N, C-alpha and C positions, 0 to 999 in steps of 0.2 A: 313663672316668676314668684315662687313661692319662699324662694329661700334668700336671705340679705344677701348670702355670699355671691349673688348673679348681680354684675354690674349694670346699673341702670340705664340706659338700656341700649340693647340691640334694638329693642322696639323704637326706641327712639329715632333709629334709623328707619323707622318703617315708614315715616310719612315721606319717604322713607326718612322703612323695613322695619322682625318679626318676625319670624320670626321669625319671630316671631321670628323675631322669631325670632323670631327673631328668633325668640326666639330667641335678639336679641332677640333686637333684641330680638323672647320671648321671644327665643323667642324669638324670635325675631321678628316679627311683625310682617307687614304684608309682603308680598312677593307677586302680585300681577295684573287683572284687567275687568271687563262687565261682562252684560250680555245677559240673557236668562235662559237656561234650557240650551237647546242646540241652535245659538244665535250664530253672527258672524257671516261668513261668505254663504251665498246660495248654495242649495244641493246637499243631499246626503254625505255625511263624513265617510271617508274610505280610506285604505290602508295605503302606504306610499308618501313620496315626497321627501324633502327636508325643510324642518322647522328651523329657522334662525332665532337665536334669543339675542337681543341686543341690550348690555348692561350695561351700568356705570362702574359696578364693584365688581372684582373679580372673585370666581368660587374658590376663595382660599381655603387650605388645609381640607383637602376633599377625601376625608377619612372621617369614617362613621364614628370613630371615638372622639374626633376632635368637634364635630359640626355642633351648633345649639340649633336645634330645629323643633318645630312644633307639628304634630301630625306626620312627621316624617319631612318635612319638607316640601321644596319645588321641584329643583333640579335633582336635589339628592333622591328623591323618591322615586326616580328613574331609573336608579342603581341598586339602591338599597332597599331591601324590604325588612319589615320589623314586625313583632308579634302581634301588632295592633296597628290601624292606621286611621287617619279621618275617612267619613264618609264623602264620597267624589260627587256630591249633588250640590245643587244652587241651595242658597239661601240659609235659612234655619236648619234643615234636615242634613246640611253639610257640616253643621257643629256637632254632630254626633260622633261616637268612636263606633269603630267596627274591626273586625278580626281581618288580620292580614296573613302572615305566616302561619298563626295560630287557629284553629276552629270553632274557638269563641273569645270571648272577653275575659278569660280566665275565670277561674273557681276559687271563690276565697273560703275562709276557715278562721276560727279563732279568732274572731272580731276583727276580721280583715287584715291580720298580720302576715298570715301566709296565701300565698297565690299560686295555683298551678296551672300550666299551660299545656295543651297537646299540639304538637305540630300537625299540617295537614298531611297527607300522602303525597308522594310525588315529586316533592320540591328539591330543587337542582341549581347549581352554582352554572357560569358560563361555560364551564368546562364539561358539564354533566355529572359530576361527580354530586352524591347527595349530600342537603344541609340537613345537619341535626342539631339537637339540643346542646350539644356539646359545643357546638360551632358559635351557638348564642350565646353560651354562658361565657366563654372565651372572649366573643367580641365586647361584652361588657365588662370584664376583667380588664383587658387591656385599654379600657378608658380610664381606668384608676392611674395609670403610667403617666408620672410627671410628665415626661416629654412629650404624651399626646393629651394635653389636657385642652380645655375649650369647650367641653360639653357641659350638659346641665348637671348639676351640683347634688340632685334628689338622691340618686342611689347611693352617693357617699355617705348621705346624711339619713336613708331611709334603711338601707340594707343593715343586719346585724354583722358587725365587725367592719361596715364599710369605712368608719372613721379611722380606721388602722391599717386598711391593706394599700400595699401601694405598686399593686400591678404585676402582671404574672414575669415581667422580667427580673425583679427583685425577689420573686417568690421561691426562696431556696425549697420550700416545703412539697412543691408541685403539687398541692391540693387546691391551690385557688382558693375564692371565697366559698366559706364551708356555708354560707345562707344560700347558696345557690346550688341547688342538688339536680342532678342529671340521672334519676333510676332507670331512665333506657333513653334510646335514640330520638324519640318524640316528646318526653316528657321533661318539662323543667319547672323547678319548683323555686319560690322566691321566699325568704323569712325576714320579715321585718320587725324592727324595734318598737315600732310604734302602729295602731291602725292607719289604713290609707286607703279608704275606699275607692279613691280615684286612680289607683293602679294601673287600670286600663287606658286611662289618657298618657300616663308617663311610659307606659309601653309602645307608644308612636314615637317616641324618641329614638334617633339613629343609634344610638349605644345598644339599642335592641337587635342591630344589624347583626346575622351570622357573620362570621370570619374564621375561614378555616387555618387552623394553626400553623399547617405545612406551608401555607403562603402567605403568613406574617412576613413584613419588613419593617417592622417597627416605623419609625418616622418617614422611609420611603414608600409606605404601603400605598399613599395617597395617588402615588403616581400611575399605578393599576390595581386599584381595589377591585377584589374579585366580586361581579355582580351576581346578586341574588333577584334582581329587578328585571325588567324588560329589555333595558338597555345595557350594554358595556362600553367602558371607557377607551377608546382607540387612540386618544391622544389628550395629554395635558401639559398645555405650554404654560411657562413661566407663573408656575403656580395657582392655576385657575383661572389665568386670563383669556386662555381659549381652551374649549373643553369639546372634543367630537366623541358624540355618543354615536354606537349603532346598536342594531338589535342582537339581542342575547339569544341565541338559536334554542336554547335550553329552556326559556322563560315560557311557560304554560298559564294561558290564560283561564284554562280549569281551576287552577287554584287561585286565581288574581282576576276577582271579578272587578274591583277598583280602578284598576290602570286600564285604558284602552288602547295605548301605544300603536296609536295611527301612523305617524312618519316613521320612514326607514332610517332616519338619520337626523340628530339634532345638532346643530353647529351654535354652540354658547361663545359669543364674542364680548369682551369686558374690556373696560379700562376707556370708555367714551363718554362723553360728555352729556349730559341729560339732554341740552338742548338739542344737540346733533341727534340723539335716539328719536326724539319726538318729529325731529323734521324728516329721519329717514321713515319712520312709519307711519307718518302724513303721506309721504310724496308716493310711498310703495313699488319703488322701481326695482327691477330684476328680484334678487333673492329677499330684498326687503317685504314685496308681496306678503310671502309666506315668515313673518316673522312677529314676533312679541317681545316684551320686556319683563323682566320678573323685579325690578328694583327702581323703575321711575316713573314718577306720577307727572301728572299735567300741572303747572302753576296756573295762576289767577288768568294770568294774561293769554297765556297758551290756550286755556280753557276757552276764554273767551273768542278766541278767534276759532277755536274748531267749531263750537257752539253755533256760530254764525254760518257753517258749513255743514250741510243735510248729508252727503255723503261721509263726510269725517266724523259727525255726531253718532251716525250708527255705527262707529268703529269706536268707541269710547267706553271702557269698562266700567262700572260703579261698583264698589264693594265696601262692606263696611267690616272692620276687626275689633275686635274687645280691647279697647283702647281708650282712655281718659286722660283730659288735659284738665288741669285745676289749680287753684292756688293752695298753698300749703302753709300752715300757721306752727310757729313753735311756741307752746303755750310756757316754755320756760323764758322767755324773752318779754317783757313789757310792753306795750300794753296786752300783747296776745293772752296773757295769763287770764284776763277777764273775759269768760263766756260773751257778756253783753258785747264787748268789743269785737269779737270774732263774729257773731251774730248781725252786728250794725254793717260789716263789711260785706258780708252774705247778701245783706238785703240792697246792700247800694251798688252791686256789680251790674253793670249794663252789658249782658251776653248779646245783645245784636252787635253793638259795638265790637264786642271781641270776636265775635264770627266773622264780621268784616273785615275784621285785621288778620283774621285767618285764612281769609282767601274767599269769603262770601259763602253763602247759604249751600252752594253746591258741593261745598268742600268740608264744612262743617255744620254740624248739628247741635243745638241747645243741649246742655246737661245738667240736671238737679239732683242724678243721683250719681254715687260715686261708681258703683257698677255700670257696665255698658247697658245698653235698653237692649238685650238680647235675650232671649228665652233661656239658653243653656248657661247663662250667668246667673239665672235665678232672679232677674231683672223684677224688682218691684218699686213702683212709681209712687215717688214720694216729692215734695217740695216744702221742707220744714221752713225754709225762710224765702217765701214767694216776693221775687224782685222784678217779676213780669219781664215784658222783652226788655225794658230800657232803664230797670232799675227803680227803687222805692226810697229815694233819698230822704222822705218824710219819717219812715218807720225808723230808717238808719239812725236820724239825726235826735230819735225819740229815744232809742236805745243807749246812744253815745251820752245824752244828757243823764240818763240812769245809770252809767257808770262812772259819771262825775267829768265829762269832756264836753260840757254845755257850750262851751266856744268852739268845738272842734278838737283836732289834733293832729301831730305830724307823724308821718310813719316812713320806714324806707323797703322799697319793693326790690328783692332780687331778681336778676334774670338774666339769660344767656345774651350775647351778642351774635351768637349764630343767627343768619337768616332762615329759621327752620318753622315759620308760620305756626310755632306752637310754645316756645319761650322766650322767644327773640321780643327787641323793642317794640314792634308793631302792637302786641298783645300786652306788654306793659303799658305802653301810653294808653290804650284804651280803659285800661283798668284806673290809671292815674286821672284820666279827665272824668269816668264815673264817680270816682270816690270824692272828687272836689264839690260835687254838687252835695254832698252830705257834710259836707264841711270839713274832709279828711284832705290833707295835705300829703301828696304821695311823692317823696326822693326817690328816683330810680337808681339803682346800682347795677348798671351793666358789666359782666365779666366776660372772659373770653370763657370758650366752651370747656377746655380742661379745668380751669379754675372754678367755673361753675360748679360742674360735676364735683369735683373734690369737696366744695364747701357745703353743697346742699345734701352731700352725704356723709357728713362729718356731724358726730353728735357732739363735738366738744365746739364746732366753729360753726353750725347750722343758724342760718338769719331767722328772724321773726316771722317774716314773709317773702313767700318767694314763689315763682311758677315752677311747676312739676307735670310729669304726666307717669303714666303707666300703663303698661300692656300686659295680656295673659300669656304664660307659657301654652295654656289650653284654654278652650272656652268652658270654663267654670269659676264660681265665685272663690273657690279656694285659693287658686294662686293671684287673685287680686285682693283678697282681703286680707289673708293670713301675713304676706310680708309687711304688709303697710301698720296693721293693728294690732298683731298679736304681740304682747308685751314680752315674751320670751325671745323675739328675734329682734328686740333691740340691740344694735352694735356697738359698744362704746369705743373700740379701737379697731376701726373697720370701715367698712361701705355700711352704713345704718340707713334702711328705708321707712322705718316707723318713724315719719316725720314727726308727728305728733307725740310722741313718745307714751303713746296710751299703753297701760299696763293693767286693764281693766279684769279682774278675775272672772267675772260673768261673760266676759268676751271670749278671753283664753279658753275657758272650759267650753263653750258652746262650739268654737273651733275643733276642738278635741271631739265632741259629740258627732259634728257633722261629718268629722274625718273618718268615723267609723261606719259613715252608711255606704253600702254599696250598691243601693238604689240611688242611680244618681239625678232621677227628677225629682227625688224627696229632698236630697242632698241642695239641689237648686233652689228649691223652695225657702229651706233654711238658711241660705246664703244670702237671699233675697230680704228677708226678715232680719238679719243680724246686720246687713248694710243699711237697714233702716233704723234700726236702733243706735247704731253708731254716729248717724248721721245726726241726731240730735246734739252731738256734742261740739258740732262747728268747727272740726278740726280740719276740715277742707273746704274750699267752693268748688265745687264742680262746675266747669265752663263749657266745655263741648267736646263730643265726639266727632273724631276726625272721618271724613269719606275720600276713598282713595279712586280716581279717575286714573286712568291709564288708555292708550292706544292699543290698536293691534292691527296688524297687516291686513289687506282688503281680501286676502285669499284663505284666511283663518277660519275655521269652522269649530262647531260643537264648543261654544265659551260657555264655560262654568265656574261658577264664582260662590265659593260658600261664606259662611259666616265665622267659619273658621280661620282661614285666612285673609278673609275680605280682596284676594285677588283671581285671576284667572287661573284655572288649576292646568299646569301645563302637562299632566298626564291623561287629560280628555280632549286637547286640542287635535285638529285634523287640517290639513293643508291641501287633500285629494278631493 
């Protein structure tokens, strides 16, 4: 989510989805389940059988150019390989980026503005033809075509000439994007218009999937995209409502240590009600015994029922995705132009009541930092305005008095009417009750979801105080902090995500300096320090990080959940 041109967010769907993913969102956000290591049904995982995927949302636009994924996505990653991908391991190790089609994470030069990748030997498509660097270049170029829009905007913003390129269908020169070079069949070179040390993360997006030009059918390519992964598409009904995948006979595990590809067949069924999905996974009858979901969480009531059943509880996946729910201030609106008022509200917040409103401690964890509490983001612990578990009304009142509001004040909190346990009325009411103890009267302004999204992302109409959330396109502080706090990303006539309108030269300069770093661990440390510095300005009040709980079938083995996606990794699952 580094660019403000990305709509806010598919990650919101992450509770759901993430992208994480979402993904959206960023991204789109989470896509799966729990367990640690080779959990699930007893016995060692083996090849064979059919894995069923039960989803609410169809896998629409199944074209690598149009998908907005992080780490390659979940179902998409079974068909589409990219230059790099996420590490398919549990927890924090899974937040690392690793090579996929490429031999390494890329070699950078010229201050991280030139990145060179070499493809592995022996890579083949489902028809046995070789995968070449020219195919990777073409796959990226077609993502610039207007009719294939929907993917992440980074390449358009980062590649030299990307902002003017309209895709291969309108390219009369036949040269394509000259900032992407393919000197030979295994080498591809990217020329960027600014330093981007996190390019290896970007290379996990599906836009880096190779596409053979001779097989490109434009908008119809999604009906049968040519597989570079362990599975190929044999059926795509109603734009992704039903996807059937079978083995790609020319995929080689020798070139792909990340995907296990245990099942012989994967049957993705979508358009189902979320409660029906959880009921079917719970019952585990017939094919549902070997089923998972990549987009449906357990709600508070469902989780309470499942927790009371030992057998079911053992099949609940728990995951964490880089995502923060928070209160956002607009300092251009009184009284939020006064830092002491913003600090007072920060002290007054009762995170315990907020977490209860979000579904309880099993589904939400308290947050005092804007960055998620994971190492890959550079998490640096701080709490500039300690409110304790239930708010610090006394300190809040002191600050209000200093700000000239000794008799309290009245403010408006804008929220969504959607029942999403994030920006919904329940959360807003918890905030309202807590602030009342500090002498702050909160009027609630609930908006329908589309109106809410339009309003909070309008630089002209943004309210003074509102509930917000943000998720990462990849597990780093960059796509978290830059869109929200880089002054150069303030958008006056479009979707604006810099809600605090912060335009601090020292912050902007530090973002640029961190982007030059190709040492991702060193960059993470700097992102954490920057988060702590920005936090002092009280432009947001971090509230909580969501926890994802999802059921999986009783015959599903090898449960792997990384901190990159926060959900079960479908490429690791076995049903035999």
